[in-house]
C-alpha positions in Angstrom: 47.5 -53.1 41.7 47.1 -51.9 45.3 44.2 -49.9 46.7 46.3 -46.7 46.8 47.1 -46.8 43.0 43.4 -47.6 42.3 42.2 -44.6 44.4 44.7 -42.3 42.6 43.6 -43.6 39.2 39.9 -43.2 40.0 40.5 -39.7 41.2 42.3 -38.7 38.0 39.5 -40.3 35.9 36.8 -38.4 37.8 38.8 -35.1 37.5 39.1 -35.4 33.7 35.5 -36.6 33.3 34.1 -33.7 35.3 36.4 -31.3 33.3 35.0 -32.7 30.1 31.4 -32.4 31.3 32.0 -28.8 32.4 33.7 -27.9 29.1 31.0 -29.5 27.1 28.3 -27.8 29.0 29.9 -24.4 28.6 30.4 -25.1 24.9 26.8 -26.1 24.3 25.6 -23.2 26.5 27.6 -20.7 24.5 26.4 -22.3 21.3 22.8 -21.5 22.4 23.8 -17.9 23.2 25.5 -17.5 19.8 22.4 -18.9 18.1 20.2 -16.5 20.1 22.5 -13.5 19.2 22.4 -14.5 15.6 18.6 -14.6 15.7 18.5 -11.2 17.4 20.9 -9.8 14.7 18.7 -11.2 11.9 15.6 -9.7 13.6 17.3 -6.3 13.9 18.3 -6.4 10.3 14.7 -7.2 9.3 13.4 -4.3 11.4 15.9 -1.9 10.0 15.1 -2.8 6.4 11.4 -2.7 7.2 11.5 0.8 8.7 14.4 2.5 6.9 14.6 0.8 3.5 11.0 0.5 2.7 8.0 2.8 1.9 5.6 0.5 3.6 2.5 -1.2 2.1 0.6 0.7 0.9 3.2 3.3 0.3 0.9 6.1 1.5 -0.2 4.3 4.7 0.2 7.4 6.7 -2.8 9.0 4.9 -5.2 6.5 6.6 -4.5 6.6 10.4 -7.5 4.4 11.2 -6.3 1.5 9.0 -3.4 -0.6 10.0 -0.9 -0.9 7.2 0.3 -4.3 5.9 3.9 -3.2 6.3 5.4 -0.2 8.0 8.0 1.8 6.2 9.3 5.3 7.1 10.9 6.2 3.8 9.4 8.4 1.0 10.6 9.8 -2.3 12.4 13.2 -2.3 13.1 14.8 -5.7 15.5 17.4 -6.8 16.2 19.3 -10.0 19.8 20.6 -10.5 20.0 24.2 -11.9 23.3 25.5 -13.3 23.6 29.3 -13.3 26.3 30.8 -15.7 27.6 34.3 -15.8 28.9 34.8 -19.4 28.9 38.5 -19.9 32.1 39.4 -18.1 30.2 41.2 -15.3 30.3 40.3 -11.6 26.7 40.2 -10.2 25.6 41.1 -6.7 22.0 40.3 -5.6 21.1 39.4 -9.2 18.0 37.5 -10.0 17.6 33.8 -11.0 14.2 33.1 -12.4 13.3 29.6 -13.7 10.1 27.9 -14.9 9.8 24.3 -13.5 7.4 21.6 -14.4 7.4 19.2 -11.5 4.5 16.8 -12.3 3.3 16.8 -15.9 1.2 13.7 -15.3 -0.3 15.0 -12.0 0.8 12.1 -9.8 0.6 14.4 -6.8 4.3 14.3 -5.9 5.0 18.0 -5.3 3.4 19.5 -2.2 3.8 23.3 -2.6 5.2 23.9 0.9 8.1 21.5 0.4 9.9 23.5 -2.3 13.4 24.5 -1.2 16.5 25.7 -3.0 20.0 24.8 -1.9 23.4 25.7 -3.3 26.2 23.2 -4.0 27.3 23.5 -0.3 23.8 22.4 0.7 23.2 25.9 2.3 19.5 26.9 2.0 18.8 29.8 -0.3 15.7 32.0 0.2 13.3 31.7 -2.8 9.9 32.7 -3.9 7.3 31.1 -6.2 4.7 32.6 -8.5 2.4 31.6 -11.4 1.6 28.3 -9.7 -0.2 25.6 -11.7 -1.9 23.0 -9.5 -3.0 19.4 -10.1 -5.3 19.1 -7.1 -5.3 20.7 -3.7 -1.8 22.1 -2.9 -0.1 19.6 -5.2 1.8 21.5 -7.9 2.1 20.7 -11.6 4.5 23.6 -12.3 5.7 26.9 -11.0 8.1 29.8 -11.5 10.8 30.1 -8.8 13.2 33.0 -8.3 16.1 33.6 -5.9 19.1 35.9 -5.5 22.6 35.0 -6.5 26.1 36.6 -6.1 28.3 35.5 -8.9 31.6 36.6 -10.3 32.3 37.2 -14.0 32.3 34.0 -16.1 31.5 31.9 -13.0 29.2 28.9 -12.9 27.1 28.1 -9.8 25.1 24.9 -9.1 21.8 25.0 -7.2 19.3 22.3 -6.4 15.5 22.6 -6.2 14.2 20.0 -3.7 10.5 18.9 -3.3 8.4 16.0 -2.2 4.8 15.0 -1.5 5.1 15.2 2.3 2.1 17.3 3.4 3.5 17.7 7.0 6.2 20.1 5.8 5.6 23.7 6.9 5.9 26.8 4.7 9.4 28.3 4.9 9.5 31.6 6.7 11.4 33.6 4.1 11.3 37.4 4.1 10.7 39.2 0.8 13.8 39.4 -1.3 15.6 42.8 -1.5 18.0 43.9 -4.2 20.7 46.6 -4.3 23.2 46.3 -7.1 25.4 48.8 -8.9 25.2 46.6 -12.0 21.7 47.8 -12.7 20.3 51.2 -13.7 18.7 53.1 -12.2 21.1 52.1 -9.4 20.2 54.8 -6.8 19.2 52.4 -4.0 15.7 51.1 -4.2 14.1 54.2 -5.8 13.6 52.3 -9.1 10.9 50.3 -7.4 9.9 52.4 -4.4 9.9 55.9 -2.9 7.4 57.1 -5.6 7.2 60.6 -4.0 10.7 61.2 -5.3 10.6 59.7 -8.8 7.3 58.0 -9.7 4.4 60.2 -10.6 1.0 59.7 -12.2 -1.2 61.6 -14.7 -4.9 61.0 -14.1 -3.9 58.1 -11.9 -3.1 58.0 -8.2 0.4 56.7 -7.4 1.3 55.4 -4.0 3.6 53.0 -2.2 2.0 49.6 -1.7 3.6 48.0 1.4 1.7 44.7 1.6 1.6 43.5 -2.0 5.0 43.5 -3.6 7.7 41.1 -5.0 11.1 42.7 -4.2 12.4 45.4 -1.9 9.8 46.7 0.6 7.1 48.2 -1.6 5.6 48.2 -5.1 4.1 51.1 -7.0 0.3 51.1 -7.1 -1.1 53.2 -9.8 -5.0 53.5 -9.8 -6.9 55.2 -12.6 -9.1 58.1 -11.4 -10.2 59.4 -14.7 -10.6 57.1 -17.7 -12.2 59.7 -20.0 -8.7 60.7 -21.2 -5.4 58.9 -21.5 -3.6 58.3 -18.2 -0.1 57.2 -17.2 2.3 56.1 -14.4 5.7 57.5 -15.1 9.2 57.4 -13.8 11.9 60.1 -14.0 15.3 58.9 -13.0 17.8 61.3 -11.5 19.9 61.4 -14.7 20.1 60.4 -18.4 20.3 56.6 -18.9 22.8 55.4 -21.4 21.6 52.0 -22.4 24.0 51.2 -25.3 25.8 48.6 -23.1 22.7 47.3 -21.5 20.9 44.3 -22.9 17.8 43.6 -20.8 14.9 45.4 -19.2 13.3 43.5 -16.3 10.3 44.3 -14.1 7.4 42.8 -12.1 3.9 43.8 -13.2 0.3 43.0 -12.6 -3.0 44.6 -13.3 -6.7 44.4 -12.3 -7.4 43.7 -16.0 -5.7 42.1 -19.0 -6.2 45.2 -21.2 -3.0 46.2 -23.1 -0.8 48.8 -21.6 1.9 50.7 -23.6 5.4 51.0 -22.2 7.2 54.0 -23.6 10.9 54.9 -23.2 11.6 58.6 -23.9 14.4 60.7 -25.3 13.4 64.2 -24.6 9.7 65.2 -24.6 8.3 63.1 -27.4 10.9 60.9 -29.1 10.3 57.4 -27.8 10.6 53.6 -28.1 7.2 51.9 -27.7 5.9 48.4 -27.1 2.5 47.0 -26.1 2.2 44.7 -23.1 -0.7 42.4 -22.1 -0.4 42.3 -18.3 -1.4 39.4 -16.1 -3.8 39.8 -13.1 -1.1 38.1 -11.0 2.5 39.2 -10.4 4.6 38.3 -13.5 8.2 38.9 -14.3 8.7 40.6 -17.7 12.0 40.6 -19.6 12.7 42.5 -22.8 15.8 43.1 -24.9 16.9 46.8 -25.0 19.8 48.6 -26.6 20.8 49.3 -30.3 20.5 45.6 -31.3 17.2 44.9 -29.7 13.9 44.1 -31.5 10.3 44.4 -30.6 10.3 48.2 -30.0 8.6 50.7 -32.3 10.5 54.0 -32.7 8.5 57.2 -32.7 10.4 60.3 -33.7 14.2 60.1 -33.1 14.9 58.3 -29.8 18.3 57.2 -28.8 19.3 54.3 -26.5 22.2 56.4 -25.3 20.0 59.1 -23.7 16.8 57.7 -22.1 15.3 60.5 -20.0 12.2 58.9 -18.6 9.6 56.3 -19.2 5.9 55.5 -18.5 3.1 53.0 -18.7 0.4 54.5 -20.8 -3.3 53.7 -21.2 -5.7 55.1 -23.7 -9.1 56.4 -22.5 -12.1 54.2 -22.3 -11.6 51.7 -19.5 -10.5 52.0 -15.9 -7.3 50.0 -15.1 -4.9 49.7 -12.2 -1.2 48.7 -12.3 1.2 47.4 -9.7 4.9 47.9 -10.7 8.0 46.5 -8.9 11.7 46.1 -9.6 11.9 48.1 -12.8 15.6 48.1 -13.9 17.9 47.6 -16.9 20.9 45.2 -16.8 23.8 44.3 -19.0 22.4 40.8 -19.6 20.5 37.9 -18.0 22.2 35.1 -16.3 22.2 31.8 -18.3 20.1 29.3 -16.4 20.2 25.6 -17.3 17.9 23.0 -15.7 18.7 19.2 -15.7 16.5 16.1 -15.4 14.8 15.3 -12.1 16.6 13.1 -9.6 14.8 10.8 -7.1 16.0 9.2 -3.9 14.7 7.9 -0.6 14.6 10.0 2.6 12.9 9.7 6.0 9.4 11.0 5.9 8.4 13.2 8.7 4.7 12.6 8.1 5.2 8.8 8.4 7.2 9.3 11.6 4.4 11.4 13.0 1.9 8.7 11.9 3.9 6.0 13.6 4.1 8.0 16.8 0.3 8.3 16.8 -0.4 4.6 16.2 -1.8 2.6 19.0 0.2 -0.3 20.5 -2.3 -2.8 19.1 -1.9 -1.3 15.6 1.9 -1.7 15.8 1.6 -5.3 17.0 -0.8 -6.2 14.2 1.6 -4.8 11.7 5.0 -5.9 13.1 3.9 -9.2 14.7 4.3 -10.6 18.2 7.8 -9.3 19.0 9.0 -7.6 22.1 10.5 -4.2 21.0 10.8 -0.6 21.9 10.9 2.3 19.3 12.6 5.4 20.7 13.1 8.6 18.7 15.5 11.1 20.1 16.6 14.5 18.8 20.2 15.6 19.2 
């Protein structure tokens, strides 16, 4: 072999040797990068599960801002109860009333903060609602409540609603206006005069009747009737603009409250003295009352010869002896109540606004103690 061939051979050997070294170096370098990426991915998954698939430890860590939690978790339980509303009387309804009694927390585990209650339809559109006759466990945590809202529903239609609630104390009270009603399916059906505008159709005997514009349930007013002479009988009465034929009507519905629980007598008159009578024990808080009416109804005592086909007027009557006041709202007759069916409670996880707020207010040192010695940045943006 001559020197020229040797030089060429050495050059080729060095070229391939350097290429192998470079390739090996790049391979092992990329292997290190892949390992690091895998570690980052694993860490990101851990953080994600920690924050968005966990309630933390303890689960109510946000209640103690001065104590660092063992584990952070931003999820909390949200509950909902499905409510199926059925129209089965062959009558389309406009602005009709759904009223349902709900027991949220029979064991008082404090899972229903009163400001969190919301109603949504099956398109997840929020529906304005009101609550009354609240029963509390402790503070503002509810055990049970009655909830009502309006519904438009066609004859023989079924509509699904959801009542949502949680224990999140950071949720604000919804800013709903009072619910107003105007429907030709009810009688009296002359606008809102069945519940308001007492100067036209409500009057009092030995009571003072007036519109109450700050304490009412539906429309814009209630009727306030205050006794001013309890030495004799006294009444709050309503005279509709025409004769009411209730033979096709099935229900009487109204809101009522009193300053006492003394019985009041409701009287539906045909003419001056023929009447249907029933005694009512009012509540001192607003309560929705519902009674059967019409030829097949029970619970009424007939005095004289009244007729469901010709109801002239009606009143709330007190005997003498004690001073009572009444507040009346939404007095109307309807062809039937909507059928309302409630279903078992459903539970699922959702982001907790109170835990997000608590995390935002934690010091850097608290976060480090909880999450460990990692370099990270938490950024919350609102789109």
